[in-house]
N, C-alpha and C positions, 0 to 999 in steps of 0.2 A: 613633589604637585612644581611639575616644570617651568619655565616660562615665561608668559604669555609673549606670541605671535602678534605684532601687530602689521597691520598691514601695508604693503606696498606706497598707496597713496599718503598713508600716515609718514613713512621714512620723509619722502617726497617735501609733505607741507612741511618736515621738519627743518632738513636742507637746504631748503630752500630760505627759511628762517635762518638759521646759522649761516648761510653762505658768506662768502666776503665781500654780495654785491653793497650788501648797508655801510660797513666797515670801509668801503673803493670809492663809496658817494661823499659819506661824510668828511672823507679826509679831503677831500677838491674840493666842499664846499670856502673854505677858508681862503683860496685861491680864485674865487669866481665872486665878479662886480654883479648879478645879476643876481643871485643869491640872493632871497630873504626867509622870515618866519612863513610863508604861505610856500613857498618851496618844500622848506625840511618839515613844515603838515604835509605838503601831498609823498616826502618820501618815508614818513613815519606812517601813513595812510594804506602803506604795502599795496602800491599801484598794480596796475596790472601787467604792466612794460617790465616792470623792475621783478616781477615773480617770472613773467618770460624768459627773459635774460640768465637771470639764477637754474631756471630749470635748463636751456639749451646749454650751461654750463654744468651743470647737473650729470643728463642723460651724455651728453660728449666724456668726461672723465669717464663715467664707470664704462663707457665703450672703450674708451684706450686704456683702462687698469684690471678693468673685469673689480667693479667695487661691489658695496654690502647692496646696493640698488637693484642690480641684475642680481646676484642670488637668493633678496626677497622676492622681487616680481617672478625669478622659477619657482619657487619653490610654493608660493601662494597661488600662482596658476597651475601647476603643474607643468609646467611646459620641458622645452628642450633651450637646451642655449643658441644654438639656433636660432629657436624661434623667438628667444628675448631678443636677441641681438637684434631679429630683424625689428619685432614693438619698439626697440630704444630708439632704432634708426626713425620709424614712422613718430616717436614720440620728438625727438630733434626736431623735426619737420613739422610741427605738430603751435612746438618753444616755437621756434621762427615764424611760424602763421601768425598768432599773435600777436608777438613784439611788431612785428612789421603792420599789423592792424595799428595798435596803440604807437604807432610811430606815424600814424598818416592823421592819428587827430589832432585838434589845437587844444589846446588847452594855454594853461597862464603861468606852466612851471617855463623858466628858460630852457632852451634850446640849446646850453651848454650842459645842463643839469642831466637833458636826457642820451646828449649825445655820449655822458659816459656810461650810461646804464648800456648803450647799443655797443659802445666800445668793449665790453664786460665781456657780453656775446661773443662779438668780433676775435678776444683776444681765442674766447677758448675753442673758435673754430679750426683758427692754428696752432694751437696746442693741440689740442683733442683729432684734428682733422685725419681720415683715413684710421680711425679706430691706435692712436695712439697716443701713445703719453708724452707726451713734448712737457709736463711738467716734473714731473719725478725721477724723465729721464731726459736731460735736457740736450745730449748726443744726438740725439731725433731733430733737434731745428738747425742743426749748424746747413745744412745747403739755406738754409735761408737769410740765418745770420751771416754767409760767405756772401751771400747774394745781396744783401744789403749792405753788409761793411765792408765785403776786401774786393768785390766786384759789381760794385754798382752801374747803374748804368748812366751814360751823362747826358742829360739831355740837351 
């Protein structure tokens, strides 16, 4: 009996839950004066902005390093690597639209907590921009590091 093939949607739902975004948000809480029990409850409720941010990172990571998500998608939909790449670019754009829409929504959640969520997606853009893997292959980040710390623009 063969192993059951889970769907791409199941894979993504699992990676959102197991992503480091919840860990990243949790470790910043002690340093935030404005965080309350309601903020923690909000975070535990799996808000759409957190899910969108985790998806941005997941899709960009897959594009940068050809992870399991792309393989799942290709197998489930019977499409080529190029079609899958195009779809993942679209999925990144859709996740950014969700994230930006949620960013504009007024909530009782402190702005500094929501900024942490937004920062997660922004970091993913820097690490995985242009289908590269700046996380696993940090040498590709050398130009940005040099620009920031070696040859900064003095204002």
